[in-house]
N, C-alpha and C positions, 0 to 999 in steps of 0.2 A: 243584632248589632251589625252595622256596616263596617267592613274592613277594607284595607287597601288590597288590590288584586294580588300583589306579591304575598301578602299574609294569607289570603285565601288559598293560593296555590301551595304555599308551604304547609298549611294545615291539611290540605288534601293529600300531599305527599306523606305526611305523618300518618294519616288515616290509612292510606294505601299500604304503607310498609307494615303497620301494625295488624292489618287484616291478612297479610300473607305469611306463609311459613317458609323459613330459610334454613340453611344448614346449621346456623347458630341462632339461639333464641335471644331476642332483645325486645325492648319497648322503645320505639323512637319517640323523641319529644322535640317540639319546636322551641327555639331559644333565639335570643339576639346575640348573646355572648356566652359561649360555653365556658363555664368556670369550675368544672369538676377538679377535685384534688386527685393525686395519685391513689389515695385510699378509695375514693369514689370510683375510680376506674378499674378497681378489681372486678367490677361488674361491667360487662360489655355495654358501651354507651354509644348510642346513635343519635346525633343531634342534627336537626334540620334548621337551616338558617336562610332566609331570603337575602340574596346578596346584591344583585344589581338589576336594573330595568333599563332597556334601551328601546326607544320608540322611533319608528320611521313612518312617514305618511305612506299609506297603501293606495289610497285613492282620495277623492274629494271628501268622502264621508267617514273614512276609517283610517286608523293607525294600526300598524303591526307592532306589537310590543314583545320583546324577548325578555323573559324573566329568568334570571340565573338563580337557581336554588342549590345551596350547598348541603351535602350530606356528609358529616364527619363521623367516621367510625374509629372508636378509640377503646383500647383495652390494655391494662397493666398486665404484663406477662410475669409468670412465676419463675421460670427457669432461664437458663442461658442457652437453651437449645433453639437454634434459629428455625427449626421445623415447627416451633410453636407459632410462628408467623403465618405459615401456610394456610391454616383454616380461615384466618381473617382476610387474607388476600382473596381467597375463594368467596367469602361472604361479600366483599366489596364488588366482585365480579357479578355475583348473583343479584345484588341490589341494582347494579348498573343495567344488567340485562332486563330485569323486571321493570324498571322505571322507563327505559327507552321503548319498551314494547307497546305501551298503551297510555292513553290519557288517564289521569287520576280519576277514579270512579266518582268522587264527590266534587270534581271541578272539570267537567267534560269540555269546557271551552279552551283548556290549555293542552296544546299538542306538543309532545316531546320532539325537539328538532336537533338536539345534540347532547352528547354525554362526554365528559372528560374526567379522567382519574389522575389527579396530580396533587400530591405525589401518590404513587401506589402505596408507599409507606414512607414515613419520615425517618431517614437513617439516624439523624442526630438524636431524636427522641428515643429511638430503639436502643441506641448505643449508650446514652447517658442515663436514661430513666427506665429502660426495659419496658417502654410504652409503645404499643403499636398505634400508629395514627395514619389514617388514609383519608383523603379528601376527594369526594366525588361531586362534580358539578353537573347538574342537569339544566339544560335550557329549554324552557317551555315557551311556545309562541301563542299569543292571544291576539285576536282582532278586536279593536274597540273603536 
């Protein structure tokens, strides 16, 4: 089946994350709209979402496309100890380090050119719901 490039890159990110070992165990999934409930988030959830595509002409024959892929890391915390957040902040850093280091193995045409973590955590969700949420955005560049 033929997919949009953004979908192929997001699927490649999911495959790459699921093939790697991190400090916290999880299974990443691709989605368009993360809709998990707080009950669902008792299990560490990593969602991969294609966000935006920006294209510029590179030369007469090619465009440079920047594909922004969002990786959301979410977990409902049990207690009120803020040190419970620390392992998940570390996990987000590990994911960022991993994704920026190499092209996704199943989509070698996509080169990582930027990584942003914003927010490192969502204070309002942590305060009101005891939910850790961090959003990591990786920009992959493709020539087409």
